[in-house]
C-alpha positions, 0 to 999 in steps of 0.5 A: 413197741420195738424189742430191739436194743439200741445201741449208741451212735458210732463215734465218727471221728474215731472211725475216721482215724482207722479204728475198728468196729469192734472197738467203735462199739465199746467207745460209743458205750463209753461215751467217747464222742470226739478223740483228744488232741493226744489220740488224733495224733497217735492213733493212726500213727501207732496203727502205721506201726511206727515207733513213737515219742508221744508228749501229752499231759496227764488227763487228756486220754493217753491210755486210749491213745496207745491201747486202741491200736494195741487191741486192733493189732493184737493177734488172738491167743499170742501171749504177752505180745504187748507189754505196757510198763507204768510207774505205780501199782494204781496206775497199773490197775487204771491202765489195765481196766481202761483197756479191758473196757476198751477192748470188751467186744474184742477177744483180746485180753489184758492182765495187771501185775505189779509189786505189793502183792503175792506173785502166786495170785498174779500167776494165776492171771498170767497162766491164762496167756493173756495177750496184753500184760500192764505191769510195773518195771520191778514186778516184771524184773522179778517175774523175768529173774524167776522165769515166770514171764517170757518176752518171746512174743512181744510186738508191742512195747509201751513205756507210760509216764516214763518221765515218772518211772525215771524219777522214782528210780526204775531207770536200770529195770527199764534199760534191763528190760528193753535190752532183753526184748531187743535181744530176743528180737535179734535172735528172732531175726536171725532165726527168721533168716535162716529159715528163709535162706534154707540153709539146712538148720533143720529147727528152723525148717520145722519151726513153722510160722512165727511172729514178726521179727521187729517189735513197736515201742512207744513212749508217752510222757508229760515231759521230755527230757534229754534222757528220755530223748536218749532212751528213745534213740537207743531202743527205737527204730528209725524214723522215730516220730515225735508227737506233741500234743498242743499245750503238752510243753507248756507248764501244767495250769489249773486255770480252768478250774474254779478255785476258792479258798476258806478262812477257817479256825481249826475247830470249825474246819469239820462243821465247814466241810460238811456245810460245803459238801451240802451246798455243792453236792459234788458228783464225785470229790477228793478231799485231801488230808496231810496225814494218814491219821487224819484221813482215817479220822475224818472218813470216820466222822463223815460216815457217822454223819451219813456221808457216802465216802471212803478213804485211801492211804499208804496204811491200806492193803493193795487189794483194799485200796484197788477195791475203793478206787473201783468202786469210786470210778463206778459212782458207788460212793461220792467222797474220797478222802486221801493223802497225796502219796496214796493218790499218786497214779489215780486218774478218775475222769469225772471228778467235780471237786477237790477240797484241800481240808488241809492246805499243802505246804508245797504249792507244786502239791496243790497244782497236781490235787487241783489238777485232777478235776476239770479234765477232757474239757469238763468243768472243775471246782477246787476248794482250799481250808486256810487256817489263820497261820496259813497265809504264807501257804496260800500266797506261795500257791498264788505265786505259783499259779500267777492268780489271786484265789477269791475268798468263799463264804458259805450262807449260814456258817457262823464262825464260833469261838474256841472251845474252852473246856474240851481240847480239839482233836488233831483231825480237826486242827492239823496241829500236833497235840497240845499246840494252841491255835492261833486267834486273829485270821492274819497273814504273820508276814504280809500283815494283813487279814486273809482274803483282803485286798492288797495295800496300795503300791504293794504287788504279789511276787510272781 
């Protein structure tokens, strides 16, 4: 028997893009076999040093698309030569972790800095002089104002999900940061010109080698608005390359996800969830609740029943949320109970199931929830619990996604009559305390039972 350790085969299609062996080795271990469309477009052009405005959907491998070129071109020992701006704390941690994994066989180091945590703790990481800094714009401005972060060495600037950063109010911070980097680059160019000309500037003559005067800028976004175009024209150098992954400019779709709904009375929701988890045996599942209190209570009941799960919502400390997400990505537990707000920025590639324990009132939220599964060509399922008075919510979702969601049944699940003596906990109902649950499973406006076929001549409005 051979004692030699067998390594996974090198992903040849990434090698064809110009990726180095040290990074190819980590890609092989991470089971990156074939580059996604945005990776095929962006990696070679980024390696060529051009400024890029890229458009691709969430979940298509954008982080690796810009992370691989930066890891390959970064110089060891030059602090903060790459600055990657992201909209949320969760995405900040996630992007840094993926870059760390892709660069595990390179000497390049990365850190994540973001709001919501004490600066002192993050300064310990910055004092190690990492080559790559992943950060939220607000925290960067805070560090700059306190003179705790220098942009002198920046050679690569990435704005990831720039559309979201603008939407949530980082407009001024982004412009300020980009302007500072441009100003530093301009002064550095003048300094180098003086040194080359030998005009007698002793400081320039004694300075020795310095980094290049230009920097590369990459914007990546799910949508490209006129404002983003203007931002690119102002802060990028010509020629700017606009790279659009196929299908990126289409409306987000959930058609690749197997979608079903269950008609359920409020007092039966938890029992139905338990039987659904038993039937499906998900590899990784997110169960969505409308409220933080509901998520806490549901997770408590699942844990009491022996289900390996954790909860994530806005009341958790950031360090706790990071720990939960790291464990979830690592497969330490199977079920994550989450609220919509807390789940923003979460991008886990292998989610097999989405369960809408509480149906969202906004159909767009449904699309965002369900879009977290079936990524990168994988299969995914989404199940939605619909109570008797929620037929309108289901219809609005169907109108948005332009498809009828079939009803599902679980063998052995028998609806129970309403409890008479004991009030139903708000956890199980989604109703306010003391609010009576409606009895017949009827869509009040359509006047028909959930899951029933449309009467002759009636069409759903598109």
